[in-house]
C-alpha positions, 0 to 999 in steps of 0.5 A: 840729182839721181833717183833715191829709189823706192821703198820696197816695202810700200805696199805691205807691212813686213812685221819682226815678231822676235829674235834670239841668237847665239853668243859670238865665240872668238875662233882661237887656231882651231874648230871650235864646238859648234857647226853653221848649222847647230849654231841655228839651230840652237836660235832658232829652235829657242825662238820657235819654242816661245811661239805659239805655233808649230814649226810646220806652220811656217811658210819658209825658212831663209838663212844667210850663210858664206861658207856652210861645209860640205855637209850642211849643202842649202843650210837653211834646208838642214836647219829647217829639217833639223827644226821639224818644220817638216817636208812641205816647209821650204828652205833657201840658203842666201850670200851677200858677203858680210850683209848674207843676214840681212839679205835673208831678212830683206829676201824674207820681207820681200816675199811677204811684202809680195804677198807670196809668204806670211811666217817666214823664220829668216837669218845668219850663220856661220863658222869661220872657224870651221871654214875649210883648208884646201889643196891648190891646183897643182896638188889637185890635178897630181891626185886626179893623175895618181887616179889614173895610174894603174901599173905600179911603173905608172904609180912611181911616175908619179910620184915622182912629180910628186912635187914639195909646194903641192902640199901648200894648204890654201886658208879658205878664210883667208882667201875670202877675205881677199877681194879677188878683183883688187886683190886688197884683203879687206884690211886694206881697204880700211887702210885705204879709208884711214888715208883717205880721211886722215884717221891716225891710229890713236882714233882707232885704238880709241874705238876699239876700246869703246867698243868693248866698255860698252858689250862690258857695260851692257854685259854687266846690265843685262843687255843682251837678254836674245842669247841663247845659250849653248851647251856642247857635246861634253857639256861646256856652257857657253852664255856670252859673247867670249871675244871680250876683251874688258881689261883692254886700255889703250897702252895695249891695242897702242902696242899692237903690230900693224897687220895689213901695211906692214910695218908703216899701216895702223890697221891691228887686230886690236881695231878690227872684228874678230873673226867669230862663229855665231847665228843670229834668227828673226821671226817675219810675219805679216799684218795677217799672221799677226793677227792669226796667232795672235803674236806680240810684235818688236817692231817692222821694216820700213825700209832696205837699200843695196848699193854698190861702189869701189871695191876699194873702199868698200868699207862706205857702203854704208853711207851709200846704201844708208843715203838714199833710205834718208831721203826716201824717208826725208830724215837727217841723222837726228830723226834716227835714234840709234845706229848700228853699223857693223864694227869691221874695221875702226877705221872703217866705222869712223871713214863712215862716220867723216863721209856722212857728215861731209859735205864734198863727199857727199856732193860728188859721191852721194849725189845729195845737196848737201851733208848731213847732221853728224851722227852722235856717238853716244847713238851708235853701236851702244851696247858694242859691235864686231871689234869686242863681239866677234863678226861672223860674216854670215850672221851680223846683218840679222844680229844687228837688226835683232839687236836695235831693237831690242835697244830700241824697246829699252830706250822706249825709241822709235826708229833705228839704222842699220846699215853693213859694208861687204866685201867686195864693194857694197853697202845694205841699210835697213831702217826699222821702226819698233811698234811699241807693246 
């Protein structure tokens, strides 16, 4: 049996003091009102304003982002400077596709656990509506020839070589959601899992409907108090996730056409995560920093695991990442109070739930002696997920950890598991423990 590995935080406690996030704003075909750094600064500023220390007392700022703009190179440093952290507070940007925000938390926690830092602002941000539209290689090559042309004759010759096809834009967002090794889009990998586990269209649509219903209930009950309102340059207020379809029904979802495997596929825009803009951040601290500043504590990071698997089945990444954590701590599903599995696709989450309790899969793919108990659906994504509130790829890993802590506090519970699938065939998971006030 393969070793489940070791707990990266076992030597030193890593505490989560608090966190904030922005509303997640659905992309609607045009650049949104905020750049990725705007979103991160908006969330982090409000978080830091509630702390008893100045921003320049941070040791480091770490943010995940998949595609920052050309004016936001090393976006974490841009964020730190805009927050008033000063020149001394260094910063770095990390990237692990859909789990970039969780990678930022893991990197920060590892630095605290090793004694290299005591107080780190970490999180993720993504403005998917601002992902660039690029020129193809043929057009770039032609522009090089044009720049080298000096005489009128050379320029006329260069113009004669320009073809209309060169002007076809490259949509970076679509390229980024396609695996470059397998050639499969993320939606096609979800179709593969639906085939593997016999998940039908109705089950996907019902899961999607439940996501919207749960988000609507959470908003009505005021359960998303981690959200920081934003104002754009015209003064317009953004104070809630705007992708909610409160009037969604199973009949409306059933009328949507498949997107990734036409005409016979099952994965639609309605049962997939929304493309959106958003940011989330958390403040991580050592025991010494907590004591020195008198910080309240939401919880602590108990463990983290990263896993690799076939890119064609990347959606099963949460199962591969969560299982070693469960083994290390001798846990079964009933020991976890609440779960967050990022909703990249309804088919993907449903496949994870099936694989988790499947004896053959757990023995053959996870090298376990037996399957886990089923994950209770009433303890999973209790306030909705990526299908209803969006999936800004750089931010989601931080958002689900933050919200899971809020759920644990609200329900007076102790243990939570947050996990994501990752494009390219990976999975990430974090075990979170609430510390009562």
